[in-house]
C-alpha positions in Angstrom: 110.0 -106.1 -25.0 113.2 -106.0 -27.0 113.8 -103.7 -29.9 114.6 -106.4 -32.5 111.1 -108.0 -32.1 109.7 -105.2 -34.4 112.2 -106.3 -37.0 111.5 -110.0 -36.8 107.9 -109.2 -36.8 108.2 -107.2 -40.1 110.3 -110.0 -41.5 107.4 -112.5 -40.7 104.9 -110.0 -42.2 106.8 -109.7 -45.4 107.3 -113.5 -45.7 103.7 -113.8 -45.1 102.7 -111.3 -47.6 105.0 -112.7 -50.2 104.1 -116.4 -49.4 100.3 -115.5 -49.9 100.2 -113.7 -53.3 96.5 -113.3 -53.4 95.5 -110.3 -55.6 92.2 -108.5 -55.1 91.1 -106.2 -57.9 89.7 -102.7 -57.1 88.5 -101.4 -60.3 91.4 -101.6 -62.8 94.2 -101.9 -60.1 95.2 -105.1 -58.6 95.9 -104.9 -54.7 98.1 -107.6 -53.4 99.1 -108.3 -49.7 102.4 -106.6 -50.1 100.6 -103.4 -50.6 98.8 -103.7 -47.3 102.0 -104.1 -45.4 103.2 -100.8 -46.2 101.8 -99.1 -43.0 102.8 -101.8 -40.7 106.4 -101.8 -42.0 106.5 -97.9 -41.4 105.3 -98.6 -37.7 107.9 -101.3 -37.3 110.5 -99.0 -38.3 109.4 -96.3 -36.0 109.1 -98.6 -33.0 112.5 -100.5 -33.7 114.3 -97.3 -34.2 112.7 -95.6 -31.2 113.3 -98.5 -28.9 117.0 -99.1 -30.1 118.3 -95.6 -30.4 115.9 -93.7 -28.2 114.7 -91.4 -31.0 112.9 -92.2 -34.3 113.6 -90.3 -37.5 110.8 -92.3 -39.5 109.0 -88.9 -40.0 112.2 -87.3 -41.7 112.6 -90.4 -43.8 108.9 -90.4 -44.9 109.1 -86.6 -45.6 112.1 -87.3 -47.7 110.5 -90.0 -49.6 107.5 -87.9 -50.3 109.9 -85.1 -51.9 111.5 -87.9 -54.0 107.7 -88.9 -54.7 106.8 -85.4 -55.9 109.8 -85.5 -58.5 108.9 -88.9 -59.5 105.4 -88.0 -60.0 106.4 -84.9 -62.0 108.7 -86.9 -64.3 106.8 -90.2 -64.7 103.3 -88.5 -65.5 105.0 -86.4 -68.0 106.0 -89.6 -69.8 102.3 -90.5 -69.9 102.0 -92.8 -67.0 98.5 -92.9 -65.7 98.2 -91.3 -62.3 96.7 -94.4 -60.5 99.3 -96.7 -61.9 102.1 -94.5 -60.7 100.3 -94.2 -57.3 100.0 -97.9 -56.9 103.7 -98.4 -57.8 104.9 -95.5 -55.5 102.8 -97.0 -52.8 104.7 -100.5 -53.1 108.0 -98.7 -53.5 107.2 -96.9 -50.1 106.8 -100.3 -48.4 110.0 -101.5 -50.0 111.8 -98.5 -48.8 110.5 -98.9 -45.2 111.8 -102.4 -45.3 115.2 -101.4 -46.6 115.4 -98.8 -43.9 114.3 -101.4 -41.4 117.2 -103.8 -42.5 119.6 -100.9 -42.0 118.3 -99.9 -38.7 118.6 -103.5 -37.5 122.0 -104.0 -38.8 123.3 -100.8 -37.2 121.4 -101.7 -34.0 123.0 -105.1 -33.9 126.5 -103.7 -34.5 126.2 -101.0 -31.6 124.6 -103.5 -29.4 
């Protein structure tokens, strides 16, 4: 299997999630399909980076993102954001962060191919 199959799979996943914008309501929070794509995006990043470069730094990226999340949560909950609203937005931002990292890894992978 080629390393870029994971990037193509992530693009198909994102297009599918954005194309089918169904929203499920769990209590007060709406959950859309893009929220479900967060974990598969991190797995795709891990596999693509590991297969292309031989090492995957996804855990370090995720740890850095958690440190940024600590700062964001401290700042935004002081501005009277409800915790669950922050958590939902942070979860969605995590998927977007993984997608951005996957795009960067794919571009660098094709440059140094």
